[in-house]
C-alpha positions in Angstrom: 29.6 2.1 0.5 31.4 1.0 3.7 31.4 4.5 5.1 27.6 4.6 4.7 27.3 1.4 6.7 29.6 2.8 9.4 27.8 6.2 9.6 24.3 5.0 9.2 23.3 5.8 12.8 24.1 9.4 12.2 22.6 9.4 8.7 19.3 8.0 10.1 19.3 10.5 13.0 19.8 13.5 10.7 17.3 12.1 8.1 14.8 11.3 10.8 15.0 14.8 12.4 14.7 16.5 9.1 11.7 14.3 8.1 10.1 15.0 11.4 9.9 18.7 10.6 6.8 17.8 8.6 5.0 17.8 11.9 4.5 21.4 10.8 1.9 20.2 8.3 0.0 18.4 11.0 -0.1 21.5 13.2 -0.4 24.3 10.6 -1.6 22.6 7.3 -2.2 25.8 5.3 1.1 27.4 6.2 3.0 24.1 5.4 1.3 23.9 2.0 2.2 27.5 1.2 5.8 26.9 2.3 6.2 23.6 0.4 4.1 24.3 -2.7 3.5 28.0 -2.8 -0.2 27.6 -2.6 -2.8 26.0 -0.4 -6.1 24.2 -0.6 -9.1 25.1 1.6 -11.8 23.3 3.4 -12.3 20.7 6.1 -11.2 17.8 3.8 -8.0 19.6 3.1 -7.4 20.0 6.8 -7.9 16.3 7.4 -5.7 15.2 4.5 -2.8 17.6 5.0 -2.8 17.0 8.8 -2.8 13.2 8.2 0.0 13.6 5.5 2.1 15.6 8.0 1.5 13.0 10.7 2.4 10.1 8.5 5.6 11.8 7.3 6.5 12.6 10.9 6.0 8.9 11.8 8.4 7.9 9.1 10.9 10.4 10.6 10.4 8.8 14.0 11.0 5.4 12.6 14.3 6.6 11.1 15.3 7.9 14.6 14.3 4.6 16.2 16.2 2.6 13.5 19.3 4.7 14.2 19.5 2.9 17.6 18.1 -0.5 16.6 20.2 -1.9 13.7 18.1 -5.1 13.2 15.1 -2.9 12.3 17.0 -0.7 9.8 16.4 -2.7 6.6 12.6 -2.5 7.0 12.6 1.1 8.1 15.0 2.2 5.3 12.9 0.4 2.8 9.6 1.9 3.9 11.1 5.3 4.3 12.9 5.2 0.9 9.7 4.0 -0.9 7.7 6.7 0.8 10.2 9.3 -0.4 10.3 7.9 -3.9 6.5 8.1 -4.1 6.6 11.8 -3.1 9.3 12.5 -5.7 7.4 10.6 -8.5 4.2 12.4 -7.7 5.7 15.9 -7.7 7.6 15.2 -10.9 4.6 13.6 -12.6 1.9 16.1 -11.5 3.5 19.1 -9.8 6.6 20.3 -11.7 5.3 23.8 -11.2 6.1 23.4 -7.5 9.8 22.7 -8.0 10.6 26.3 -7.5 9.2 26.2 -4.0 10.4 24.1 -1.0 9.0 21.0 -2.8 12.0 21.2 -5.2 14.5 21.3 -2.3 12.5 18.5 -0.5 12.9 16.3 -3.6 16.6 16.9 -3.8 17.1 16.1 -0.1 14.8 13.0 -0.3 16.6 11.7 -3.3 19.9 12.1 -1.5 18.5 10.2 1.5 17.2 7.4 -0.7 20.6 7.0 -2.3 22.2 6.8 1.1 19.6 4.2 2.2 20.2 2.1 -0.9 23.9 2.4 -0.3 23.5 1.1 3.2 21.1 -1.8 2.2 23.5 -2.8 -0.6 26.5 -2.6 1.7 24.8 -4.7 4.4 23.6 -7.3 1.9 27.1 -7.5 0.4 28.7 -7.9 3.8 26.2 -10.7 4.7 27.0 -12.5 1.5 30.7 -12.6 2.3 30.1 -14.3 5.6 
C-alpha cells in the first residue's frame, strides 16, 4: 500500500481526468447515454437529469484533480468520490446488468479499480498516522 500513498498525486490526476470525461453527458446527453448504455431516454426531463448527472460526475473529477495538489483534502475527496463510484456500480449491477456489454461495463471495472486504489491510500495513510 505504500506505493499507492507515494503515487496518489498521479493516481488522483489520472482518475480525475478520466472522471471529467463525463462532461460529455452534460454537453451531449443523448450521445453519452447511447455510448454508455447503448440506448437513450427522450424528453426535457431526461435532458435535465442526464446533464445534471454529467455535471456532478465532472465535479467529482475536478475534486480529484484538486485533491492531487492538496493532500489535506484527499481523505474527504477520496471518500466522496469512492462512495459515488460505488453507488453507480451498485445501481448498474442491481438494475442494469443488460448494459454491462456497453461502456457501462468498462466504467464499472475502471471505477472499481479506482475505489480499490482510494481505499488502499486511505488505509495506508491511516496506518501511517497510527504509527506516529
